[in-house]
C-alpha positions as CSV (number, residue, x, y, z in Angstrom):
1,M,0.5,4.4,2.5
2,Q,2.2,2.3,-0.1
3,L,2.6,3.9,-3.3
4,S,4.5,1.2,-5.1
5,E,5.9,-2.3,-4.9
6,R,7.7,-4.1,-7.7
7,K,9.9,-7.3,-8.3
8,I,12.2,-6.2,-11.1
9,E,14.4,-8.7,-13.2
10,I,17.3,-8.5,-15.6
11,V,18.0,-11.5,-18.0
12,A,21.5,-12.0,-18.4
13,R,22.9,-11.8,-21.9
14,D,26.4,-12.5,-23.3
15,S,27.3,-9.0,-24.5
16,T,25.8,-7.1,-21.7
17,A,28.3,-4.8,-19.6
18,S,25.6,-2.8,-17.7
19,S,22.0,-3.0,-17.5
20,F,19.6,0.0,-16.6
21,I,16.3,-0.4,-15.1
22,I,13.8,2.9,-15.0
23,E,11.0,2.5,-12.7
24,H,8.0,5.3,-12.4
25,F,5.7,5.8,-9.7
26,E,3.1,8.1,-8.8
27,V,3.2,10.4,-5.7
28,P,-0.1,11.7,-4.5
29,K,-0.5,15.5,-2.8
30,Q,0.4,16.2,0.7
31,L,3.1,13.7,1.5
32,S,6.1,15.0,3.6
33,S,8.3,11.9,3.3
34,L,8.9,8.7,0.9
35,M,10.4,5.7,2.4
36,F,12.2,3.1,0.1
37,R,13.0,-0.3,0.9
38,L,15.4,-2.5,-1.7
39,D,16.0,-6.2,-1.4
40,V,18.9,-7.2,-3.6
41,P,19.7,-10.6,-2.7
42,D,22.3,-11.5,-5.2
43,H,24.2,-8.8,-7.3
44,P,24.7,-5.1,-5.9
45,I,23.1,-2.1,-7.6
46,D,25.9,0.1,-8.5
47,I,23.8,3.5,-8.8
48,V,20.2,4.3,-7.7
49,L,18.9,7.7,-8.8
50,I,15.7,9.0,-7.9
51,Y,14.1,12.0,-9.6
52,D,10.9,13.9,-8.3
53,S,8.0,14.8,-10.5
54,Q,9.7,18.3,-11.2
55,Y,12.8,16.4,-12.7
56,N,15.2,17.3,-9.5
57,L,17.7,14.6,-8.3
58,R,16.4,13.6,-4.9
59,A,18.6,10.5,-4.0
60,E,21.7,9.5,-5.2
61,L,23.1,6.2,-3.7
62,S,25.9,3.7,-4.8
63,G,26.7,0.3,-3.9
64,V,23.4,-0.9,-2.6
65,S,23.3,-4.8,-1.7
66,A,21.1,-6.8,0.6
67,K,18.5,-4.7,2.1
68,K,18.7,-1.0,2.0
69,R,16.3,1.4,3.4
70,F,16.1,5.3,2.9
71,V,14.0,8.3,3.5
72,I,13.4,11.4,1.0
73,S,11.6,14.0,3.4
74,E,11.0,17.7,3.8
75,D,12.4,17.3,7.4
76,E,16.1,17.2,7.6
77,M,16.2,15.1,10.7
78,I,14.3,12.3,8.8
79,A,16.1,12.3,5.5
80,S,18.6,9.8,4.9
81,R,22.2,10.7,4.0
82,G,22.5,10.9,0.1
83,T,19.1,12.5,-0.2
84,K,17.9,16.1,-0.8
85,V,15.7,17.5,1.6
86,G,12.7,19.5,0.5
87,Q,9.0,19.6,-0.5
88,I,7.9,16.3,-1.9
89,P,5.8,17.4,-5.1
90,S,2.9,15.1,-6.3
91,G,3.0,13.3,-9.7
92,E,5.1,11.0,-11.3
93,W,8.5,10.3,-9.9
94,M,11.2,8.1,-11.4
95,M,14.0,5.6,-9.9
96,A,16.9,4.8,-12.1
97,L,19.0,1.7,-11.2
98,Q,22.3,0.6,-12.9
99,I,23.7,-2.7,-12.3
100,A,27.0,-3.0,-14.1
101,D,28.7,-6.6,-14.7
102,V,25.5,-8.5,-14.5
103,V,26.7,-11.9,-13.2
104,P,26.3,-14.6,-15.8
105,A,23.4,-16.4,-14.4
106,T,19.9,-16.8,-15.9
107,H,18.6,-13.8,-14.5
108,W,19.0,-11.3,-11.6
109,V,16.0,-10.3,-9.4
110,A,15.5,-7.5,-6.8
111,R,12.4,-6.1,-5.2
112,Y,11.4,-2.4,-4.1
113,T,8.8,-0.7,-2.2
114,V,7.9,2.9,-2.0
115,E,5.7,4.1,1.1
116,G,4.5,7.6,1.4
117,F,4.0,9.5,4.7
118,E,2.1,12.6,5.9
119,A,3.6,15.3,8.3
120,D,2.0,13.6,11.4
121,D,2.7,10.1,10.6
122,I,5.8,8.1,12.5
123,I,8.1,6.7,10.3
């Protein structure tokens, strides 16, 4: 089940050394895994931090470029490296992206998708 999909942009500024993007998405009850897909065609994301609805850091990834897929899960066999295994609490989750040294183009664009899976779904 798709939970969120969005195109995000940063407009370059002369004095910007780094830019932060904060995205929020809602996670329903009874999910066992979340799959994230990032498509970063131009300039890499330095850091991706994902917090669950209880403000626990659930993923910390660095140097994300091109296309990246990762999973936060209750099952350690499914969870991706750089994520914290555990229950998937419902509620509002947050994703923070840091893009440093934004290239001096007109703007930076990336896309992301978040999908939720129940225990009996195949990932």
